[in-house]
N, C-alpha and C positions, 0 to 999 in steps of 0.2 A: 769765773765765765770766759775770761780769755785764754785761747788756746782749744777751748773745749770744739769739738766739731758739731755742727748744725746737724739737728736730727728731728725727725717730726714725731710727736707724740701721739698714740691714739686712745681715745677712751671713749667706750660706747658707741663706736662708727664713725667719730668725730676725730679730727687732725688740729692737732695745736703745736705752735712754733716752739713752744718752750715750756717747762714745769710750770713757772708763773702763770702763762697763759691759760694754762689747763686749770690752774685753782680759781683763777679769776672766772673763768668760764663758767665752772659749776658754783660758785659762791658769790659771783659777782653781781652789780645791779642795785638797786635801792633796797628791796627786800629781803633777798634771801638770807642775808646774813643777820638779818634782825628776826626772820621767823626762825632760824637755827638757833640764835640766841635765848629766845623764848621757848624754845623745846629742849635747853639744855636741862633745865628743872625737871622735866619729866612730859608725861604726856599731856596734850591739851585738846580739849573739844574746838571746832572748828569757830565756833562762837568767842569762846575764851581767849583763841588766839585773835581774834579780830578785834577784841576789846583793848587788848595791848597794844594795837596798833590801829588806833580810831582814824588816821588820816589815810589809810590803804583803801582803795575801792574793792569791793567783793570780788569782783573780775580778775583785777591784778592778784590779789591772794590766792584766789583759785588757781590761777595759771601759775604762779611761782611754786604753791604748794605742789602742783602737777608736775613741773619741773625738777624738783627736788625729789620725789617720788620716783621719776623715771631714771634719774641718777643715781639712784638706791640711797640715798640720804635719809628719806623719811618714809615711814612706814604709815598707810593709811588704812584704818579699819573700820568698818563700818557694821553697826549693830543695827540689823533691822527687824527685830523680832514684831515690833509695834510702831506705829507712827507717834510721833515723828522721828525720823532717822537720828540715830547718834552718830557721829564720825567723831573719830579720834585720831590724833597725829601724835609720833613717837619719833625719836632717832633711831636709825639703824644702827649696828655696830659700826658701821664704814662712817655714819654720819658722825658718831662719837668720836671719831680719829680727829674730826675736825675742833673738838672743843677747845683744844689748847690755842689754835687760831685764833678763834672766836672771843676767847676771855682775853688772848694779848689786843684786839680790836679794839674789844670794850675798855679796857684798862687804858689803851692810847687816847680813847675818846674822853675818858674821865680826867685825864692828863691837860689835855689841852682846853678843857670846859673849865678848867679852875680860875 
């Protein structure tokens, strides 16, 4: 870090002062990493995802999923052949690049909770 020149990083039209800021801008907050953690094992329907996080509000979950989709980390697939609508979420290939980071975060959480 010392001796590196300061440069602004751009991602999806937003500017970040450093690479750590970019990463936290994408996965930071209370719920994004939790959502990504649950999607690591495969696709989940909206209600299945909601059940894994009972304390998140529907509004917050919807907003966070939308942000993850806009950043290219999650794919939202809607099946609307007949009601009720079925919506599934999966990690994109880009989203899967975060799996080692999310696994490290989860392992750290396990260690400090012992």
